[in-house]
N, C-alpha and C positions, 0 to 999 in steps of 0.2 A: 357442644360448640356452636356458637352463634353464627349469623350469616356473614359477618365480616371475616371472621376466621375461616370459614369455609372458602370465601373468595380468595383470601390470601393463600390458602393452601393450594388451591386450583392453580393460581398464577404462579406460585413457586414451582408447581409440578410442570406446567407448561415451559417455563423458562429453563428448567433443568433438561427437559426433552430436547429443547432447540439446541441447548448447548452440547448435548451428548451427540446429535446428529451432525453438528458442525465439526466437533473433534473427530468423528469417524471420517467425515469428508477429507480433512487435513490429513489424517493418516493414510487414507486411500491414495491421494495424490503422491505422498511421499513415498509409499510402496511402488507405485507406478514409475516414478522417477527411478528408484533404485533398480527395478527389473529391466527399464529401458536401458539404462546405462551399462547394466551387465550384459544384456543382449548385444548392444551395439559393439562393446569391447570384444566380445567373441567374434563377431562379424568382422571386425577390422583385422584380426589375426587370420582368419580363415578365407576371407573372400576379398577379391580386389574391389576397392571402392568405385562406384560408377561416377564418371566424369560428368559434371553438371555444366550445363550451359550457363551463359551470362543472361541473367534476369534483369531486363532493362527495367522493369516496374512491376512492383508487386505490393500488396498492402496486407500488412499483419495487424490483426486485432488481439490484444492481450488483456489478461483479467489477473490482478493480484490477488491470488487466493490465500497468501499468507494475512492479508487484512481480515479474513473470515474470523481469524482467532480473537480479533477485538470484540466480536460478538459474545465471546465467552467471558469477557470482562464486565465490570460494572462502570469502569471509568472511561471507556472509549468504544465508539462504533465508527468504523471507517470502511469505504468502499472505493475502489480505484481501478481505472481501465486505461488503455493506452492504445493509440494507432501509429503505425509506423509506415512510411513510404520509402521502399527500397529503390532510390532513384539513380544510383550509380552501382558499379559492381561491388564496391566496398563501403559505400556511403548511404546512410538511411537519415531521413528526417523523421523526428519523433515528436508526437503530441500526446501529453498525458492529462488526465482529468480525474478529480477525486472530490469526494465530500467527507466530512468528518464531524463528529460531535465529541467533544473532549470534555471530561468532568473529573479532573484528578482532585482526590480527597485532601491532598496535603497543600494544595494551592494557598489557601488562607486558613488561619486557626479561627474556629468557631464560625466558619461560612461554607457556603457551597458555591462552586465556581463552575460556569459551562461557557465554553467558547464552540461555536457552531458556524459553519461556513463550507465554502468550496475553494478549490485551487486548481491551477493548470501549470504545465510545464511544457516548453518548447526546447527543441535543441536538435543536435546532430550526434549520430554514432558513427565510428569508423571500425570495420570488421577485420579481424584476423582469424585466419583458420588454423586451428591447433592441430586437430586430425579430422578426417573425414567426418562431416555431420556434427562437428563439435567447434564452436566459435567463441571468441572473446571479443567484446566491444569497448572501446574506450569512447566516452561521450561527455558533452557538456550540456547544461540546461540552465535556461532562466525560468524562474518560477514566480508566480503571483498568487496571492490569497485574498479573498474577501470574506470578511466574517463579522459575527456579532458576539458580543460578551453579555453575561449576566451574572451578577454576585449577590447573593443573599446573606447579610451578615448579621451578627448578634452581637451587642455590646452589653456587658455586664453592668448591673447597677446595684449596689449594696443596700439602697434604700427603697427602690421602687423595682417593678418588673423590669426585665431586661428589654433593651430597646432593639427592635429588629428592623433593618433597612433593606432597600433593594436598589441596586445600581445597573442600569442597562446602557450598553453603548452599541450603537449600530454603525453599519457601512465602515468598519474598520479595513485598513489594508496593510499588506506586507509584501516585500519582494526579497528574493535571496537567489543565489546561484548555487549550482550542483556540479560536481564532478562525479561521473558514474562509471563503474566498471561492471560489466555484464558478462556473465557465462551462459550460453544457451547451446542447447542439443536438440537436433531434429530427431523426432521419434518416428522409426521406420517400422518397429514390430512391437506388438503388445501380445504376451503370452503366446510367441511363435506365430502369430498372425501378421501378415503384411498389411499395412495401412497406407493410405495415400499420403503423398509429400506435402502435407499441409499443417501438421502439429509439431510444436516444439515447447519444450519445458526449459526453464531457466532461473537464475536468479540474478539480482542487482545489489551491489553495494554503493551507496550514496554518501558522499560527504558534502554537506550542505552548509554554505556560508551565508549568514543572515545580512542583507544589506540594509534595509531601513523598513520601519513599521510605526504605526500609531502607538504612542505610549504616553502615560500620564504619571504625575507625581504621587497622586493617591490611588491606591488600588492599581498597581502595574499590571499590564497585560503579561499574562503567565504562560498562555498557550496559543500557539498559531496552527490552524489547520493545514496539513501539508508539510509544515515545518517542525512543529514540536515545542519544546520548551524554549522560552526566550533567554534563559540564563545560560544557555550554551551557544557560543559564537561559531563552534564548528560542530555541527549536529550530525552523527552518523546514523544511517537507516539501512535495513536489510529487507529486500523483497523477494518473493517467490511468485513465479507467474506461469501461466500457460497461455501460449499464443497460436492463433490460427492464421495461416498465410494464405492470402488470395492472389494467385498470379494475375496479372493484367495482360502484359505482352513481354 
């Protein structure tokens, strides 16, 4: 085995170990969610839920841990976080930020395609209490993405060597709107241990409507960080998140 083969083997081994650890992390949080839900369901039946005072202002910091599964794939790498300000009894202002590197293999035939950039979302959520410590939120978002594209293509030639070309586009922009449905649960116990009232788990369902973006007649824009594929006018997305709440007053 030569040096190059050894390096490739070590790289593949390291990548496999990283993917295994991330997979374990996703499974761990899924189990925690299930245990917390079961525990809280039991408490609702056997205990009277505490009456919560009105929180005039609190800050929540959330991380989308479902995005970690993209590190298990070769086509995408995504990171996303959010901050929400609970400004009224039932209304929260939301700010979200993310970065993404998208490399779909089927974007163009005989080509490699990469879309890389950042995005943000701002909007409002309105809260409904389903049962104590369990909430539904209805929200709207305005979103914008700034990104770069790179396309490396190969054109076949029957007489000579194939032609290889590269196309780079920088400072592209896109905007869209989102309708967001959120289910969130406060976690009060983990393995029968009481924890401070600062932790929540939840999921979001987004329905994204593309408004406008830079496009071209040759080699169309295929993927937008934060939005996804451009050939879908109404793009659904599912997020899982963990949120830490910081009371202000």
